[in-house]
C-alpha positions in Angstrom: 0.0 0.0 0.0 2.9 2.3 0.9 4.5 1.9 -2.5 1.1 2.5 -4.3 0.6 5.7 -2.3 4.0 6.9 -3.1 3.5 6.1 -6.8 0.2 8.0 -6.9 1.9 11.0 -5.3 4.7 10.9 -7.8 2.2 10.7 -10.7 0.2 13.6 -9.3 3.3 15.7 -8.9 4.5 15.0 -12.4 1.1 15.9 -13.8 1.1 19.2 -12.0 4.6 19.9 -13.3 3.6 19.2 -16.9 0.5 21.4 -16.7 2.5 24.2 -15.3 5.2 23.7 -17.9 2.7 24.0 -20.8 0.8 26.9 -19.2 -2.5 25.2 -18.6 -2.4 25.7 -14.9 -1.5 29.4 -15.1 -4.4 31.6 -14.1 -2.9 34.4 -16.1 -3.0 32.6 -19.5 -3.4 34.8 -22.6 -6.4 37.1 -22.8 -7.5 38.6 -26.1 -8.6 42.2 -26.1 -10.9 43.3 -28.9 -9.8 46.6 -30.4 -12.5 48.7 -32.0 -10.8 50.9 -34.7 -12.7 53.6 -36.6 -10.3 53.9 -39.5 -8.6 51.6 -41.9 -5.4 49.6 -41.1 -3.4 52.2 -43.1 -1.9 55.5 -42.3 0.1 57.2 -39.5 -2.3 56.5 -36.6 -3.0 52.9 -37.7 0.7 52.2 -37.9 1.3 53.7 -34.4 -1.6 51.7 -33.0 -0.4 48.5 -34.5 3.0 49.2 -33.0 1.3 49.8 -29.6 -0.5 46.4 -29.8 2.7 44.6 -30.8 4.5 46.1 -27.8 1.7 45.2 -25.4 1.8 41.6 -26.5 5.6 41.5 -26.4 6.1 43.2 -23.0 3.3 41.2 -21.3 4.9 38.0 -22.7 1.8 37.1 -24.5 -0.5 37.4 -21.5 -2.5 40.1 -23.4 -3.2 39.8 -27.2 -4.9 42.5 -29.3 -7.4 41.6 -32.0 -8.2 44.5 -34.3 -11.6 45.2 -35.8 -10.9 47.9 -38.4 -13.1 50.5 -40.2 -15.9 50.6 -37.6 -16.7 46.9 -38.1 -17.2 46.3 -34.3 -18.3 49.8 -33.1 -19.1 52.9 -35.1 -17.3 56.1 -34.0 -20.3 57.6 -32.3 -20.9 54.4 -30.4 -17.3 53.6 -29.4 -17.2 55.4 -26.1 -20.2 53.7 -24.6 -19.6 50.4 -26.5 -16.2 50.1 -25.0 -17.6 51.0 -21.6 -20.2 48.2 -22.0 -17.5 45.7 -23.0 -18.4 45.2 -26.6 -14.8 46.0 -27.2 -12.0 46.0 -24.5 -10.0 48.8 -26.1 -10.2 51.2 -29.0 -10.7 54.7 -30.3 -13.0 56.8 -28.1 -14.4 59.7 -30.1 -15.4 62.8 -28.0 -15.8 64.8 -31.2 -18.9 62.8 -32.1 -20.6 63.6 -28.8 -19.1 66.8 -27.4 -22.2 67.3 -25.1 -21.2 64.1 -23.2 -17.5 64.9 -22.8 -17.4 68.7 -23.2 -14.1 69.3 -21.4 -12.4 66.9 -23.7 -12.8 69.5 -26.5 -10.5 72.1 -24.8 -7.9 71.7 -27.5 -10.3 71.8 -30.5 -11.0 75.5 -31.1 -9.3 76.9 -34.2 -5.7 78.0 -33.7 -5.5 76.8 -30.1 -2.1 75.2 -30.7 0.3 74.8 -33.7 2.2 71.6 -33.3 1.1 67.9 -33.2 3.6 67.0 -30.5 2.5 69.9 -28.3 -1.2 68.9 -28.7 -0.6 65.3 -27.8 1.7 65.9 -24.9 -0.6 68.6 -23.4 -3.7 66.3 -23.6 -1.7 63.4 -22.2 -0.6 65.3 -19.1 -4.1 66.8 -18.6 -5.6 63.3 -18.5 -2.9 62.1 -16.1 -3.4 65.0 -13.6 -6.7 66.8 -14.1 -9.6 65.0 -12.4 -12.5 66.8 -14.1 -11.5 65.4 -17.5 -10.8 62.0 -16.0 -14.3 62.1 -14.4 -15.9 62.7 -17.9 -14.6 59.3 -19.1 -15.2 57.5 -15.8 -18.9 58.1 -16.3 -18.7 55.9 -19.4 -16.7 53.2 -17.6 -13.5 53.9 -19.7 -10.0 55.2 -19.1 -7.8 57.1 -21.5 -4.5 55.3 -22.2 -3.2 57.8 -24.8 -4.6 60.8 -26.7 -5.0 60.9 -30.5 -4.8 64.0 -32.7 -5.8 64.6 -36.3 -2.6 66.4 -37.3 -2.5 70.2 -38.0 -5.3 71.8 -40.0 -4.0 73.5 -43.2 -5.7 75.3 -46.1 -5.8 74.2 -49.7 -7.3 76.3 -52.5 -8.4 75.0 -55.9 -6.7 75.7 -59.2 -7.2 79.3 -60.2 -7.8 80.5 -56.6 -5.2 82.5 -54.8 -3.6 81.1 -51.6 -5.2 82.0 -48.2 -2.5 83.6 -46.2 -4.5 85.8 -43.9 -8.1 85.9 -42.7 -8.8 88.7 -45.2 -7.8 86.4 -48.1 -10.8 84.2 -47.3 -13.3 87.0 -47.8 -16.1 85.8 -50.2 -14.6 82.3 -50.7 -16.6 79.1 -50.2 -14.6 77.1 -47.7 -15.1 73.5 -46.8 -15.0 73.3 -43.0 -14.5 70.5 -40.4 -17.3 71.0 -37.9 -17.1 72.3 -34.4 -16.5 76.1 -34.2 -15.0 76.3 -37.6 -18.3 77.4 -39.3 -18.5 80.5 -37.0 -14.8 81.1 -37.6 -15.2 81.3 -41.4 -18.2 83.4 -41.1 -16.1 85.9 -39.0 -13.7 85.9 -42.0 -16.6 86.9 -44.3 -16.2 83.5 -46.0 -19.0 81.0 -46.8 -18.6 77.7 -44.8 -19.6 74.6 -46.8 -19.9 71.3 -45.1 -18.5 68.4 -47.1 -16.9 65.1 -46.2 -13.3 64.5 -47.2 -14.6 62.1 -49.9 -16.6 65.0 -51.5 -13.8 67.6 -51.5 -12.2 66.4 -54.7 -15.3 66.9 -56.8 -16.2 70.1 -54.9 -12.9 71.7 -55.8 -12.9 70.4 -59.3 -16.4 71.7 -60.0 -16.1 74.9 -58.0 -18.7 74.0 -55.4 -16.0 75.1 -52.9 -13.0 77.4 -53.5 -10.9 76.1 -50.6 -10.8 73.4 -48.0 -9.6 72.7 -44.5 -7.1 69.9 -45.0 -4.4 67.7 -43.3 -1.2 66.7 -45.0 -2.2 63.0 -45.0 -5.5 63.8 -46.7 -3.6 65.0 -49.8 -2.3 61.4 -50.4 -5.3 59.5 -49.0 -7.8 61.2 -51.2 -5.5 62.4 -54.0 -6.5 66.0 -53.3 -3.2 67.1 -54.8 -4.8 66.6 -58.2 -7.3 69.5 -57.5 -5.3 71.7 -55.0 -2.8 74.2 -56.4 -1.9 76.3 -53.3 -1.5 74.9 -49.8 -1.1 77.3 -47.0 0.7 75.8 -44.0 -1.3 77.7 -41.3 -1.0 75.0 -38.6 -4.5 76.0 -37.4 -4.8 73.6 -34.5 -6.1 70.0 -34.6 -8.8 67.9 -33.2 -7.7 66.3 -29.9 -11.0 65.2 -28.4 -10.4 61.5 -29.0 -8.0 58.8 -28.0 -7.1 55.3 -27.1 -9.3 54.1 -24.3 -9.8 50.9 -22.3 -12.8 49.5 -20.5 -12.4 50.5 -16.9 -13.4 47.0 -15.6 -10.7 45.4 -17.8 -8.2 47.9 -16.5 -9.0 47.2 -12.9 -8.7 43.4 -13.5 -5.1 43.8 -14.8 -2.4 43.2 -12.3 -0.3 46.1 -11.2 2.5 44.8 -13.3 0.3 44.7 -16.4 -1.1 48.1 -15.7 2.5 49.4 -15.6 3.2 47.9 -19.0 0.1 49.4 -20.5 1.0 52.8 -19.1 4.6 52.6 -20.3 3.7 51.5 -23.8 0.9 54.0 -24.1 3.3 56.9 -23.1 5.8 55.7 -25.7 3.0 55.5 -28.3 2.4 59.3 -27.9 5.9 60.0 -28.9 5.9 57.5 -31.8 2.5 58.9 -33.1 3.7 62.5 -32.8 6.9 61.7 -34.7 4.9 59.8 -37.3 2.6 62.9 -37.9 5.6 65.2 -38.3 7.7 62.9 -40.5 4.7 62.2 -42.7 4.2 65.9 -43.2 7.7 66.2 -44.7 7.1 63.2 -46.9 3.8 64.4 -48.2 5.1 67.9 -48.9 7.8 66.4 -51.2 5.2 64.3 -53.1 2.9 67.3 -53.3 5.6 69.4 -55.0 6.2 66.7 -57.5 2.4 66.9 -58.3 2.7 70.6 -59.0 1.5 72.0 -55.6 2.9 75.2 -54.1 3.3 75.2 -50.3 3.2 78.5 -48.5 4.8 78.8 -45.0 3.3 81.8 -43.1 5.3 84.6 -41.6 5.0 85.6 -37.9 2.9 88.6 -38.9 0.5 86.5 -40.9 0.1 83.9 -38.1 -0.6 86.8 -35.6 -3.5 87.9 -37.7 -5.0 84.3 -37.6 -4.5 84.2 -33.8 -6.2 87.5 -33.4 -9.2 86.4 -35.4 -9.5 83.1 -33.5 -9.1 84.5 -30.0 -12.8 85.2 -29.5 -13.6 81.5 -30.1 -11.3 80.5 -27.2 -13.2 82.8 -25.0 -16.6 81.5 -26.2 -15.5 78.0 -25.4 -15.0 79.1 -21.7 -18.4 80.8 -21.7 -20.1 77.7 -23.1 -18.6 75.5 -20.4 -19.6 78.0 -17.8 -23.2 77.8 -19.0 -23.1 74.1 -18.4 -21.7 74.6 -14.9 -18.3 73.2 -15.9 -14.8 74.6 -15.0 -14.1 76.0 -18.5 -11.8 78.8 -17.4 -9.7 76.5 -15.1 -9.6 73.8 -17.8 -8.5 76.2 -20.6 -5.9 77.9 -18.3 -4.3 74.5 -17.6 -4.4 73.7 -21.3 -2.6 77.0 -22.2 -0.1 76.5 -19.4 0.9 73.0 -20.6 0.7 74.0 -24.3 3.2 76.8 -23.7 5.4 74.6 -21.6 5.8 72.0 -24.3 6.1 74.6 -27.0 9.0 76.2 -25.1 10.7 72.8 -24.7 10.7 72.3 -28.4 12.0 75.8 -29.1 14.9 75.2 -26.6 15.7 71.5 -27.2 13.9 70.3 -30.3 11.7 67.2 -30.3 12.7 64.4 -27.9 13.7 62.1 -30.8 16.0 64.6 -32.3 18.7 63.9 -29.7 18.5 60.1 -30.2 
């Protein structure tokens, strides 16, 4: 009997060892996170997000795997925030720009000409979400947490063939300008221009047929929609960007992660911000070269010209504060923090350049 008992004990121990060896007894075996992506798997943001996913899988040693659902196939942009909060997806792009009434403070960086550099916008929003509770609370209501901000890249101005470049607000007088939502319609009206709402997919025909004379644009749009075929002059006004969206995670999923895994998610997400900012800036250089080859003329503004745009846009920054106040929200405090951080990161670039320049 003694030998039998010892034999059974040995078999049991060997079985446990084998299970442990092959990972079947590990309570932390791989978990797949569903990622709800609004856009296609191409472009600067998609490349940066795919890098993020790869690093998460690598640094968690396969404990977390990311499965992408591209082009809104799992959640549409307007449903992403609440869908991720409900657990339809574990992570993905949260889009405050589609429901600004639900996350109003998140739009602090969206007014025209609020900042002029993609890195500055991303770093400012990143720090605000790490330190500023009112903005954190907006997302907590939807059971999500921001891991990293997104940004659209800087807004530029393209004019159709036969139309002079727009270098100052006065140049827009009487022109039909395709705008991008938000406060931009009011801004163009203040410039005595006629705002026309078109999707990016409609801009090509609009410029070709004269439905619009000019369009708000991003560098990557020139390539993605072949707008360099119908745009002659491109004014690099760096008129701010949309920052009211980002990479979010279901709050319950976040809380279930071990402290070690949370640390990895935070580290990789912080690195993502730098990689994404660099991608936006490097892509701009590449597209500018291709645009010139297509016959486009790029116009870099002088300090005096930029000052005129800033002066024209200033009332919209003030109106954003008033609008928040009407809602009983700390608009003045939020905008003051945004401006302080914006100026801090802009000063860092002026003094030292971008972080990757020294590497």
